[in-house]
NULUMBA-585130 format. One line per 5 residues: for each residue x, y, z of C-alpha. Coordinates in Angstrom, 2 decimals. Example, Ala and Ser with C-alpha at 12.3 -4.5 7.8 and 13.67 -1.06 7.14 Angstrom:
<rs>
12.30 -4.50 7.80  13.67 -1.06 7.14
</rs>
This chain:
<rs>
-7.75 15.48 24.04  -9.00 16.91 20.71  -12.74 16.80 20.23  -14.94 17.48 17.21  -18.68 17.39 16.54
-19.61 17.03 12.88  -16.04 17.96 11.98  -15.96 21.13 14.10  -13.83 21.49 17.23  -10.16 20.95 18.01
-7.74 18.67 16.19  -4.01 18.06 15.75  -2.22 19.19 12.61  1.40 18.44 11.68  3.86 15.94 13.12
7.55 16.20 13.95  10.10 14.28 16.05  7.99 11.18 15.48  8.66 8.12 17.66  6.89 4.76 17.23
6.84 1.69 19.38  4.86 -1.55 19.33  2.93 -2.03 22.57  -0.56 -2.53 24.00  -2.74 0.58 24.12
-3.54 1.42 27.75  -7.03 2.59 26.75  -8.44 0.01 24.29  -6.02 -2.84 25.00  -5.14 -3.45 21.32
-1.51 -4.44 20.70  -0.14 -2.38 17.81  2.16 0.52 16.83  1.76 3.54 19.16  3.10 6.94 18.03
4.50 9.94 19.92  5.19 13.28 18.18  5.38 17.08 18.37  2.25 18.72 16.95  -0.02 21.79 17.03
-3.57 21.82 18.36  -5.90 23.73 16.01  -9.49 24.86 16.07  -10.90 23.08 12.98  -13.95 23.40 10.78
-14.77 20.26 8.83  -11.45 18.98 10.17  -9.58 21.79 8.36  -7.18 23.91 10.51  -8.35 27.47 11.19
-6.78 28.80 14.43  -3.58 27.46 16.08  -4.13 27.07 19.84  -1.00 25.50 21.38  1.93 23.27 20.64
1.81 19.80 22.18  3.85 16.67 22.73  1.59 13.65 22.11  2.45 10.34 23.77  1.53 6.88 22.49
-1.38 7.71 20.20  -3.31 4.52 19.34  -4.32 4.18 15.65  -7.48 2.28 16.63  -9.08 4.29 19.42
-7.01 7.48 18.78  -6.62 7.98 22.51  -3.30 9.17 23.97  -1.65 11.36 26.56  -0.31 14.86 25.84
1.44 17.82 27.48  2.57 21.30 26.35  5.65 21.01 24.14  7.52 23.68 26.10  6.94 21.83 29.33
8.09 18.60 27.69  11.37 20.19 26.55  11.99 21.62 30.01  11.23 18.30 31.69  13.52 16.52 29.26
16.45 18.83 30.07  15.94 18.65 33.84  15.47 14.88 33.92  18.55 14.18 31.82  20.72 16.50 33.90
19.54 14.92 37.12  20.04 11.34 35.90  23.48 11.97 34.42  24.69 13.80 37.53  23.50 10.96 39.76
25.35 8.44 37.61  28.51 10.47 37.50  28.42 10.82 41.28  28.33 7.01 41.65  29.61 5.46 38.39
29.80 1.99 39.93  26.15 1.98 41.05  24.16 -0.15 38.56  20.82 1.46 39.47  22.04 5.01 38.73
23.56 3.79 35.45  20.32 2.10 34.42  18.34 5.20 35.34  20.61 7.37 33.18  20.18 4.97 30.23
16.43 4.79 30.69  16.12 8.57 30.87  18.02 9.10 27.62  15.83 6.48 25.91  12.59 7.88 27.35
13.40 11.34 25.98  14.93 9.92 22.77  18.23 11.81 23.28  20.68 9.78 21.26  23.65 12.06 21.91
23.24 11.87 25.68  23.12 8.08 25.50  26.20 7.78 23.28  28.16 10.00 25.69  27.55 7.62 28.58
27.41 4.23 26.79  31.17 3.57 26.55  32.09 4.25 30.23  29.04 2.30 31.44  29.91 -0.66 29.20
33.47 -0.71 30.54  32.45 -0.30 34.18  29.93 -3.11 34.01  31.78 -5.37 31.60  30.92 -8.42 33.80
27.27 -7.46 34.39  25.03 -9.31 31.90  21.91 -7.35 32.86  23.65 -4.04 32.17  24.86 -5.33 28.81
21.24 -6.14 27.96  20.18 -2.63 28.95  22.82 -1.20 26.66  21.79 -3.54 23.84  18.14 -2.44 24.17
19.16 1.21 24.10  21.41 0.86 21.03  18.55 -0.98 19.33  16.16 1.85 20.21  18.46 4.42 18.60
18.94 2.31 15.47  22.58 1.28 16.05  22.14 -2.42 15.21  25.85 -3.26 15.18  26.50 -1.87 18.66
23.31 -3.49 19.96  24.37 -6.86 18.60  27.75 -6.52 20.30  26.16 -5.78 23.70  23.67 -8.65 23.42
26.46 -11.07 22.63  28.44 -9.80 25.62  25.43 -10.43 27.85  25.00 -13.91 26.41  28.65 -14.74 27.01
28.23 -13.74 30.66  24.87 -15.46 31.27  23.60 -18.02 28.79  20.14 -18.51 30.32  16.68 -18.63 28.66
15.86 -15.01 29.50  19.05 -13.68 27.92  18.66 -15.91 24.88  15.08 -14.70 24.42  16.14 -11.04 24.62
18.85 -11.55 22.04  16.52 -13.57 19.80  13.87 -10.82 19.94  16.48 -8.33 18.74  17.52 -10.62 15.89
13.89 -11.01 14.87  13.38 -7.25 14.79  16.39 -7.10 12.45  14.96 -9.87 10.22  17.68 -12.39 11.06
15.54 -15.48 11.68  18.27 -18.04 10.99  20.47 -16.38 13.61  17.59 -16.16 16.10  16.28 -19.71 15.76
18.97 -21.51 17.84  18.14 -19.24 20.77  14.43 -20.20 20.60  14.70 -23.90 19.79  14.23 -25.06 23.39
10.74 -23.49 23.52  9.45 -26.38 21.39  11.18 -29.09 23.40  10.27 -27.68 26.84  6.73 -26.67 25.77
7.38 -23.26 27.35  3.87 -21.75 27.12  5.03 -18.34 28.33  7.41 -17.83 25.40  5.36 -19.66 22.76
4.49 -16.45 20.94  8.17 -15.81 20.23  7.87 -18.70 17.79  5.13 -16.77 15.98  7.54 -13.83 15.75
10.19 -16.18 14.34  7.71 -17.40 11.70  6.92 -13.79 10.75  10.64 -13.05 10.43  10.98 -15.94 7.99
8.05 -14.47 6.07  9.82 -11.12 6.16  12.86 -12.58 4.37  10.71 -14.63 1.97  11.49 -18.08 3.44
7.90 -19.34 3.56  8.96 -22.99 3.62  10.73 -22.49 6.95  7.84 -20.40 8.26  5.26 -23.05 7.35
7.32 -25.84 8.94  7.80 -23.80 12.11  4.08 -22.99 12.33  3.24 -26.70 12.02  5.71 -27.58 14.78
4.37 -24.77 16.98  0.75 -25.87 16.49  1.71 -29.42 17.48  3.60 -28.27 20.58  1.00 -25.70 21.64
-2.50 -26.86 20.58  -4.10 -23.88 22.32  -2.64 -21.62 19.61  -4.60 -23.40 16.85  -7.66 -21.22 17.57
-5.59 -18.03 17.90  -6.33 -15.42 15.21  -2.68 -14.31 14.92  -1.51 -17.92 14.58  -4.10 -18.55 11.85
-3.15 -15.36 9.99  0.56 -16.30 9.96  -0.27 -19.87 8.87  -2.47 -18.67 6.00  0.16 -16.17 4.84
2.84 -18.88 4.54  0.40 -21.24 2.85  -0.46 -18.53 0.33  3.16 -17.67 -0.57  4.74 -21.09 -0.13
6.99 -21.85 -3.05  7.78 -18.16 -3.61  10.40 -15.78 -2.22  7.98 -12.92 -1.65  8.98 -10.84 1.35
6.11 -10.04 3.69  6.45 -6.78 5.57  5.65 -7.02 9.28  5.16 -3.78 11.19  6.92 -5.03 14.35
10.04 -6.25 12.47  12.86 -4.57 10.54  12.49 -1.45 12.68  13.71 1.95 11.57  15.53 4.45 13.88
13.37 5.62 16.75  13.10 9.33 15.93  12.12 10.66 12.49  10.94 14.00 11.11  7.62 14.69 9.43
7.51 15.89 5.82  7.60 19.57 4.95  3.90 19.54 4.13  3.10 17.69 7.32  4.77 20.47 9.28
3.47 23.42 7.27  0.35 22.26 5.42  -2.09 23.66 7.99  -1.06 27.19 7.09  -1.59 26.60 3.39
-4.95 24.83 3.04  -7.22 27.01 5.24  -7.90 29.56 2.45  -10.78 29.22 0.05  -12.04 25.81 1.07
-14.66 27.01 3.60  -17.17 28.36 1.08  -16.88 25.27 -1.11  -17.44 23.06 1.93  -20.69 24.81 2.84
-22.03 24.39 -0.68  -20.98 20.75 -0.78  -22.67 20.06 2.56  -26.03 21.47 1.53  -26.21 19.66 -1.80
-25.01 16.36 -0.35  -27.37 16.41 2.65  -30.36 16.87 0.38  -29.28 14.06 -1.95  -28.85 11.57 0.88
-32.57 11.44 1.76  -33.04 8.28 -0.34  -31.45 5.06 0.88  -30.35 1.75 -0.55  -31.99 -0.67 1.91
-30.73 -4.25 2.23  -33.69 -6.66 2.39  -32.57 -9.85 4.12  -34.25 -13.26 4.16  -33.17 -15.39 7.15
-35.24 -18.47 6.21  -34.75 -21.38 3.80  -37.71 -20.36 1.58  -38.23 -17.36 -0.72  -41.04 -14.91 0.04
-42.51 -11.60 -1.13  -42.55 -8.53 1.09  -44.62 -5.35 0.62  -43.19 -1.98 1.73  -45.12 1.22 1.05
-47.10 -0.37 -1.76  -44.01 -1.81 -3.46  -43.34 -5.54 -3.57  -39.94 -7.20 -3.41  -39.08 -10.92 -3.64
-36.23 -12.14 -1.46  -34.57 -15.52 -2.09  -33.82 -18.00 0.72  -30.91 -16.95 2.98  -30.08 -14.07 0.66
-30.25 -10.29 0.14  -32.13 -7.95 -2.18  -31.35 -4.22 -2.43  -34.26 -1.76 -2.62  -34.17 2.05 -3.06
-36.53 3.58 -0.47  -37.15 7.21 0.54  -37.01 8.25 4.18  -40.35 7.92 5.95  -42.67 5.61 7.87
-43.72 2.25 6.36  -45.57 -0.95 7.14  -43.66 -4.13 6.26  -45.85 -7.12 5.36  -44.64 -10.60 4.37
-47.35 -11.62 1.92  -46.41 -15.32 1.89  -46.73 -15.57 5.68  -50.10 -13.88 6.17  -51.58 -14.91 9.51
-48.26 -16.31 10.71  -46.15 -13.18 10.88  -47.59 -9.85 11.99  -46.85 -6.75 9.87  -44.16 -4.46 11.30
-44.02 -0.64 11.43  -40.64 0.94 10.58  -39.24 4.43 10.03  -36.24 5.33 7.89  -34.84 8.55 9.32
-31.53 10.45 9.47  -30.58 13.97 10.58  -30.19 16.52 7.78  -27.20 18.09 9.50  -25.34 14.84 10.12
-26.07 12.97 6.89  -22.76 13.71 5.16  -20.84 12.55 8.22  -22.96 9.80 9.75  -22.79 6.99 7.24
-25.79 4.65 7.40  -26.52 1.15 6.24  -30.15 0.11 6.63  -30.87 -3.61 6.89  -34.47 -4.78 6.80
-35.23 -8.35 7.91  -39.00 -8.91 7.56  -38.93 -12.49 8.94  -36.82 -11.51 12.03  -34.82 -14.75 11.68
-31.62 -13.56 10.02  -28.38 -13.74 12.00  -25.98 -10.95 11.01  -22.48 -10.20 12.18  -20.13 -7.22 12.06
-16.40 -7.90 12.20  -13.57 -5.40 12.51  -10.56 -6.28 10.35  -7.27 -4.42 10.64  -4.79 -4.12 7.79
-1.08 -3.58 8.37  2.01 -3.96 6.22  2.28 -7.50 7.61  -1.18 -8.56 6.43  -4.58 -8.57 8.16
-5.57 -9.20 11.73  -8.65 -8.94 13.91  -8.01 -6.26 16.48  -4.60 -7.62 17.45  -6.12 -10.75 19.00
-9.44 -12.58 18.91  -11.77 -11.20 16.20  -14.09 -8.45 17.42  -17.49 -9.63 16.18  -20.93 -8.24 17.06
-23.92 -10.48 16.33  -27.29 -8.96 15.38  -30.63 -10.75 15.31  -34.31 -10.44 16.20  -35.09 -6.96 14.83
-36.97 -5.91 11.69  -34.86 -2.82 10.95  -31.18 -2.20 11.68  -29.72 1.29 11.30  -25.99 0.63 11.24
-23.00 2.88 10.91  -22.04 2.18 7.32  -19.61 -0.73 7.19  -16.77 -0.69 4.69  -17.69 -4.08 3.20
-21.45 -4.70 3.54  -22.40 -8.18 2.32  -19.23 -8.50 0.25  -15.99 -10.29 1.04  -13.43 -7.89 2.54
-10.41 -7.25 0.30  -7.32 -9.38 1.04  -5.23 -6.21 1.25  -5.64 -2.43 1.10  -3.41 0.51 0.29
-1.69 1.85 3.42  -0.56 5.47 3.93  2.74 4.18 5.30  4.40 0.96 6.41  3.53 1.71 10.03
-0.12 2.51 9.32  -3.03 0.39 10.51  -6.28 0.57 8.54  -9.46 -0.79 10.14  -12.41 -1.92 8.03
-15.80 -3.24 9.15  -17.28 -6.28 7.43  -21.05 -6.91 7.59  -22.43 -10.29 6.53  -25.35 -12.69 6.82
-24.64 -16.03 8.47  -25.73 -18.64 5.92  -23.62 -21.76 6.54  -25.42 -22.92 9.73  -28.44 -25.20 9.86
-31.47 -23.87 11.81  -30.58 -26.06 14.79  -26.96 -24.85 14.70  -28.16 -21.25 14.40  -30.36 -21.57 17.50
-27.56 -23.14 19.52  -25.10 -20.52 18.28  -27.46 -17.72 19.36  -27.86 -19.41 22.75  -24.08 -19.52 23.18
-23.44 -15.95 22.03  -26.60 -14.07 23.08  -28.24 -16.22 25.76  -31.12 -18.67 26.22  -33.84 -16.02 25.96
-32.58 -14.85 22.56  -32.44 -18.46 21.32  -36.02 -19.09 22.50  -37.28 -15.97 20.75  -35.46 -16.98 17.57
-37.05 -20.45 17.72  -40.51 -18.87 18.04  -39.92 -16.63 15.03  -38.49 -19.47 12.96  -41.45 -21.72 13.79
-43.86 -18.99 12.63  -42.30 -18.65 9.18  -40.78 -22.10 8.49  -42.32 -24.59 6.09  -40.51 -27.43 7.89
-42.89 -28.20 10.75  -40.84 -31.11 12.08  -37.72 -28.96 12.45  -39.73 -26.05 13.83  -41.27 -28.27 16.50
-37.91 -29.74 17.42  -36.46 -26.27 17.95  -39.42 -25.11 20.04  -39.24 -28.24 22.18  -35.49 -27.75 22.68
-35.44 -24.05 23.56  -38.82 -23.47 25.24  -40.15 -24.78 28.53  -43.08 -27.20 28.19  -45.64 -24.63 29.34
-44.19 -22.01 26.97  -44.22 -24.52 24.15  -47.87 -25.42 24.80  -48.89 -21.75 24.89  -47.02 -21.17 21.63
-48.65 -24.05 19.76  -52.27 -24.00 21.00  -53.39 -21.05 18.82  -52.18 -22.91 15.72  -54.05 -26.18 16.28
-57.14 -24.97 14.44  -55.23 -23.99 11.29  -56.25 -25.76 8.10  -54.78 -27.68 6.46  -53.72 -29.44 9.63
-50.13 -28.89 10.71  -49.66 -32.50 11.77  -46.17 -32.10 13.22  -47.48 -29.36 15.50  -50.28 -31.67 16.65
-47.93 -34.63 17.18  -45.63 -32.55 19.37  -48.60 -31.08 21.21  -50.02 -34.52 21.93  -46.67 -35.85 23.14
-46.13 -32.85 25.40  -49.62 -32.99 26.91  -49.37 -36.74 27.56  -46.02 -36.28 29.28  -46.59 -33.04 31.19
-50.35 -33.29 31.85  -51.25 -36.99 32.00  -54.63 -36.23 33.62  -55.74 -33.94 30.80  -58.52 -35.35 28.58
-56.52 -35.29 25.36  -58.63 -38.01 23.63  -61.75 -35.98 24.41  -60.24 -32.84 22.85  -59.36 -34.63 19.63
-62.58 -36.63 19.48  -64.41 -33.32 19.54  -62.28 -32.02 16.66  -62.99 -35.21 14.70  -66.74 -34.97 15.37
-66.73 -31.54 13.76  -64.78 -32.83 10.74  -65.35 -36.63 10.58  -63.83 -37.20 7.12  -60.52 -35.48 7.88
-57.88 -38.21 7.50  -55.34 -36.18 9.46  -57.69 -35.93 12.47  -58.47 -39.66 12.25  -54.71 -40.31 12.40
-54.30 -37.97 15.37  -57.11 -39.67 17.28  -55.58 -43.06 16.46  -52.17 -42.22 17.94  -53.68 -41.31 21.36
-56.18 -44.17 21.50  -55.39 -46.49 24.41  -56.66 -49.72 22.81  -53.95 -50.85 20.37  -56.34 -52.80 18.14
-58.67 -49.81 17.84  -55.67 -47.57 17.23  -54.45 -49.71 14.32  -57.97 -49.86 12.93  -58.11 -46.05 12.90
-54.66 -45.88 11.30  -55.93 -48.14 8.51  -58.99 -45.96 8.07  -56.82 -42.83 7.86  -54.58 -44.56 5.31
-57.43 -45.50 2.97  -57.74 -43.77 -0.39  -58.67 -41.25 -1.51  -56.33 -38.73 0.14  -54.68 -41.10 2.61
-52.74 -39.60 5.49  -49.00 -40.21 4.94  -48.52 -40.18 8.72  -51.06 -42.96 9.07  -49.17 -44.96 6.46
-45.98 -44.32 8.42  -47.65 -45.45 11.65  -48.72 -48.69 9.96  -45.20 -49.18 8.57  -43.76 -48.76 12.06
-46.27 -51.24 13.44  -45.41 -53.70 10.66  -41.68 -53.31 11.31  -42.16 -53.93 15.03  -43.98 -57.16 14.26
-41.44 -58.24 11.61  -43.99 -57.99 8.78  -41.41 -56.39 6.53  -43.26 -56.75 3.23  -46.29 -54.91 4.61
-43.97 -52.30 6.14  -42.34 -51.72 2.75  -45.72 -51.24 1.07  -46.89 -48.67 3.65  -43.52 -46.85 3.83
-43.31 -46.64 0.03  -46.70 -44.93 -0.17  -45.85 -42.52 2.65  -42.49 -41.57 1.12  -44.08 -40.99 -2.29
-46.52 -38.52 -0.72  -43.78 -36.64 1.17  -40.31 -37.68 -0.03  -38.58 -35.07 2.17  -39.99 -36.31 5.46
-37.08 -38.02 7.30  -39.42 -40.30 9.26  -40.96 -41.71 6.08  -37.61 -42.24 4.36  -36.28 -43.88 7.55
-39.16 -46.39 7.51  -38.55 -47.05 3.82  -34.84 -47.68 4.34  -35.50 -49.93 7.33  -38.00 -51.98 5.33
-35.57 -52.49 2.45  -32.77 -53.46 4.82  -34.98 -55.88 6.75  -35.92 -57.60 3.48  -32.27 -57.80 2.42
-32.76 -55.29 -0.41  -29.45 -53.58 0.26  -29.08 -51.67 -3.01  -32.54 -50.14 -2.55  -31.71 -49.28 1.06
-28.39 -47.70 0.00  -30.11 -45.43 -2.51  -32.01 -43.64 0.27  -29.15 -42.13 2.34  -27.27 -41.35 -0.87
-30.22 -39.36 -2.20  -30.37 -37.33 1.02  -26.71 -36.36 1.21  -25.92 -32.69 0.57  -22.10 -32.93 0.71
-21.99 -29.90 3.00  -20.03 -31.48 5.84  -23.20 -32.44 7.75  -23.94 -35.83 6.14  -22.54 -37.92 9.00
-25.76 -39.84 9.76  -26.33 -40.68 6.08  -22.71 -41.72 5.57  -22.92 -43.97 8.64  -25.92 -45.72 7.07
-23.99 -46.05 3.82  -21.01 -47.63 5.57  -23.22 -50.11 7.45  -25.09 -51.14 4.36  -22.01 -51.41 2.13
-20.42 -53.77 4.64  -23.62 -55.78 4.81  -23.53 -55.97 1.02  -19.91 -57.16 1.13  -18.47 -54.02 -0.51
-15.79 -53.60 2.18  -13.43 -51.44 0.09  -16.28 -49.18 -0.98  -17.21 -48.64 2.68  -13.66 -47.64 3.57
-13.44 -45.36 0.54  -16.73 -43.65 1.47  -15.30 -42.78 4.89  -12.21 -41.23 3.29  -14.28 -39.15 0.87
-16.54 -37.84 3.62  -13.63 -36.93 5.90  -12.03 -35.03 3.04  -15.29 -33.12 2.57  -15.33 -32.23 6.27
-11.70 -31.15 6.07  -12.36 -28.88 3.09  -15.49 -27.34 4.56  -14.02 -26.71 8.01  -10.75 -25.26 6.71
-8.78 -28.33 7.78  -10.15 -28.38 11.35  -8.25 -31.53 12.26  -10.25 -32.20 15.41  -13.58 -32.28 13.52
-12.13 -34.59 10.90  -10.59 -36.92 13.49  -13.85 -37.22 15.45  -15.86 -38.02 12.32  -13.29 -40.55 11.14
-13.05 -42.31 14.51  -16.81 -42.81 14.77  -17.13 -44.02 11.19  -14.14 -46.31 11.48  -15.56 -47.80 14.67
-18.73 -48.65 12.70  -16.57 -50.06 9.91  -14.52 -52.32 12.20  -17.61 -53.50 14.07  -19.26 -54.38 10.77
-16.30 -56.43 9.52  -15.85 -58.10 12.93  -12.47 -56.50 13.77  -13.26 -55.79 17.42  -9.67 -54.94 18.38
-9.62 -51.99 15.98  -13.23 -51.23 16.89  -12.15 -50.66 20.48  -9.10 -48.68 19.39  -11.22 -46.31 17.28
-13.60 -45.73 20.19  -10.73 -45.13 22.59  -9.48 -42.29 20.40  -12.78 -40.43 20.90  -12.63 -40.23 24.70
-16.38 -39.66 24.86  -18.79 -41.35 27.31  -20.88 -42.97 24.57  -17.76 -44.37 22.91  -16.54 -45.64 26.30
-19.91 -47.29 26.85  -19.88 -49.13 23.52  -16.27 -50.22 24.00  -16.81 -51.46 27.57  -20.07 -53.22 26.69
-18.57 -55.13 23.76  -15.54 -56.03 25.91  -17.69 -57.52 28.66  -16.68 -54.79 31.15  -20.19 -54.10 32.32
-19.41 -52.05 35.43  -17.28 -49.70 33.32  -20.08 -49.51 30.75  -22.51 -48.50 33.50  -20.15 -45.76 34.68
-19.78 -44.44 31.12  -23.56 -44.29 30.65  -23.92 -42.11 33.74  -21.48 -39.59 32.23  -23.57 -39.02 29.10
-25.29 -35.63 29.11  -29.08 -35.48 29.30  -31.53 -37.92 30.81  -30.06 -40.96 29.05  -31.41 -43.49 26.56
-33.51 -46.27 28.11  -32.51 -48.60 25.26  -28.81 -48.32 26.22  -29.58 -49.27 29.81  -31.81 -52.13 28.66
-29.04 -53.41 26.37  -26.52 -53.20 29.23  -28.93 -55.09 31.49  -29.31 -57.87 28.94  -25.56 -58.14 28.25
-24.66 -58.08 31.94  -27.31 -60.72 32.71  -26.19 -63.08 29.94  -22.49 -62.44 30.45  -21.91 -61.45 26.84
-19.60 -64.39 26.36  -17.82 -63.79 29.69  -18.78 -63.58 33.35  -22.27 -62.18 34.05  -22.77 -59.32 36.49
-26.28 -59.63 37.99  -25.98 -56.47 40.11  -25.18 -54.31 37.07  -27.95 -56.03 35.12  -30.52 -55.32 37.82
-29.53 -51.68 38.32  -29.50 -51.02 34.60  -32.90 -52.66 34.17  -34.52 -50.44 36.79  -32.77 -47.36 35.40
-34.18 -48.15 31.95  -37.69 -48.49 33.38  -37.30 -45.25 35.33  -36.25 -43.36 32.24  -39.15 -44.79 30.28
-41.59 -43.63 32.96  -40.00 -40.24 33.43  -39.20 -39.16 29.88  -40.77 -41.71 27.58  -43.99 -41.75 25.60
-47.36 -42.83 26.91  -46.66 -46.36 25.67  -43.25 -46.35 27.37  -44.77 -45.33 30.68  -47.49 -47.95 30.46
-45.06 -50.79 29.68  -42.61 -49.63 32.35  -45.37 -49.67 34.97  -46.26 -53.25 34.04  -42.62 -54.37 34.13
-41.95 -52.67 37.47  -44.56 -54.93 39.03  -42.26 -57.86 38.30  -44.70 -59.81 36.15  -44.17 -60.73 32.52
-46.20 -58.63 30.07  -48.86 -60.36 28.04  -48.69 -60.57 24.27  -51.32 -57.87 24.04  -49.51 -55.57 26.47
-46.25 -55.96 24.58  -47.95 -55.33 21.26  -49.53 -52.16 22.69  -46.01 -50.77 23.15  -45.23 -48.71 20.05
-41.49 -48.64 19.41  -38.83 -48.83 16.75  -37.57 -52.29 15.76  -34.14 -51.76 17.37  -35.72 -50.82 20.71
-38.19 -53.73 20.57  -35.37 -56.11 19.68  -33.39 -55.15 22.80  -36.49 -55.25 25.00  -37.37 -58.74 23.78
-33.84 -59.89 24.60  -34.24 -58.49 28.13  -37.65 -60.07 28.62  -36.43 -63.46 27.43  -33.66 -63.38 30.05
-35.93 -62.21 32.88  -38.91 -64.40 32.01  -37.83 -67.78 30.59  -41.44 -68.61 29.74  -41.36 -65.84 27.10
-38.27 -67.06 25.25  -40.03 -69.26 22.73  -41.89 -66.22 21.41  -39.50 -63.41 22.30  -36.26 -64.72 20.81
-37.47 -65.72 17.34  -39.04 -62.26 16.98  -35.93 -60.57 18.42  -33.77 -62.48 15.93  -35.93 -61.27 13.03
-35.86 -57.68 14.30  -32.08 -57.78 14.69  -31.62 -57.04 10.99  -29.89 -53.65 11.19  -26.22 -54.05 10.29
-23.84 -52.51 12.79  -23.68 -52.02 16.53  -25.26 -53.64 18.56  -26.33 -56.40 16.16  -23.60 -58.82 17.35
-24.41 -58.24 21.04  -28.11 -58.95 20.55  -27.38 -62.03 18.45  -25.00 -63.27 21.15  -27.63 -62.81 23.86
-30.35 -64.61 21.96  -28.00 -67.45 20.95  -26.64 -68.00 24.47  -30.07 -67.89 26.03  -31.42 -70.37 23.49
-28.71 -72.84 24.46
</rs>
């Protein structure tokens, strides 16, 4: 095996008697064109031939990994002569023995001796005129030596003798290699009808043959039929490449060259220069190379460094006294000399520690070791490197699934210089020959994922520990505290989360989302901890801080005192928007919608990007019947990036409530088209989004038959639950709830309990109602808030809660509405108060509004 270090060592020069075949490399596993040839091994300097060492026969050299097998050329010639003589003599000694005949054919093919094969082909064909397998052997051999007419004749003879799938496939493969797709198609048609997974890829070869003759209409139609018959191929890189090629050239007659098709004769000679160039170019190039090396190595001591921002906010970074501003999720290029530096993010002082880096390369290897330096001061960027191969048939990704390496978590990356750093790779490149394969590396920053999607993607690709570390880094630099807390809570254990957040509780101004999450975690994980005492101490040291007053209010046991503190925190000047939100939530829960609107409006004005405040504002408008005002809120939050599902769902609900039925249906169509465009026509994503939205649409207009049909198409536990519940199949609804991942939603179990107890318009199921009720209480105690746990404890005792105990339970209107329905069924003495309030809280258009209304109405009767 040739070996060089910095261009010095041994290397092959010159090629002759070249033989190519398409197969999978035994070393790297990539399926592509492997080459065998006669060559000379040279001692090289800077890859230039200096001293010839020995002549070689190279076998199956891979263009990707360059690995192969080799033997001395003289030994190869001797082995060829001896093997052919032995095989031919054995056949001649027993001309009727099929194994000796096959061995003779195989030997002539293996050594590429066309004359030897032609000498034996006629007598073998006559002797085994009724042997279909032998006719196939002969057809393969004629094909190998480039005699297409003779090969076709043998394949047809085999087919006449044995018209089975295997023979048809062999003949079809030959026709495809000769770019005769129309002739080949009848022999492959049954693959679609039988769903023959083993031979499915032959259909991809058929599509490429159509592309090779410029019939892109037929290729596109075949690809569509293949994708329908074999859904597993939809995610296959080769399938996608063929599909995109036909889509690109559809309507034209452009012929697309495919390396595996339209094969040339097996053996070909290298050019004169290829065979003799090594003797010509050694001369005067050595001195020039030495001069070039010295000058180039000295000039490469200064580097173009890619500064990457992996966050959604711009910041300024200082490196060696120089300052650079980097935009959100973007790149800035800086010219920096080699050396040691301290990297400081000026906008994140105190949140992100400075990092020490060193830019360094070897003087002797600089001209040969190409470097790309990537500097990510925030440590949050997710980068990927992808290898893309170019052939005469188009591009592919390593002959199969794309080879992609993901990079994240480091400040400095010293990468072997990619061909296309932070630029789109070219759609095509110039190839040395039709059989050549050119590999290029593409380096890019992942920008299309949300922070939550990024964390989950890192977890999937790099593991839970990497995702947790990313969440920590993102929380340190993000300006979105609510999102940062959500990510920390999702990817860190409670004790890790607490340790991460404690040092930040004394920061000023207060990071209220951090405190809210901290309080919730401590109440859930450490119920005996004196959390009110900790916050009362903070408030004593800063008694006028409205944020601290709000934080003390939310952990105060006495509900009346809690609301009083909320009101104090919401007083001008400088009211706490979170206190206003808390009052709005309290107003909504008690059906005081006008007061809720007033508080929510003030909170949203102070922080219009906070989703909790805008939620309260939308709920207040909807509860008051101000549908146009409610509609304006989700519309203002939509980004039209394919991730607007929740906002579009609100739009659809509210449009139906307004009576704009056609507008609701049109909004669904527009959103699904957006998803289709942004996911490159990922049909599954579009179908899922459409089914959920259409289920909401049909529920809103009262078409329960189509509501159930839309849910059935989803085949998801939550959809099964909603369908079974609204159909009165309560046992099936209970089973579906148990299949939902995670701990479960207490409100779903409470709703099931109420529906099963009342019968939902059909037969009641007391056993399901009772089990669901206790499951709901268990979930409230195990995973709920402090208020959830307190109410669940009261309800587990079997007694009806008092008005004060029920008011002390802080919850959203939809949850309170369902709970009131449950309590009215379990405690008839509460109905006079519970059901009127439940009816007022049941204002939200859409599921499960009809179920709650049905429960309250039936119970009232």
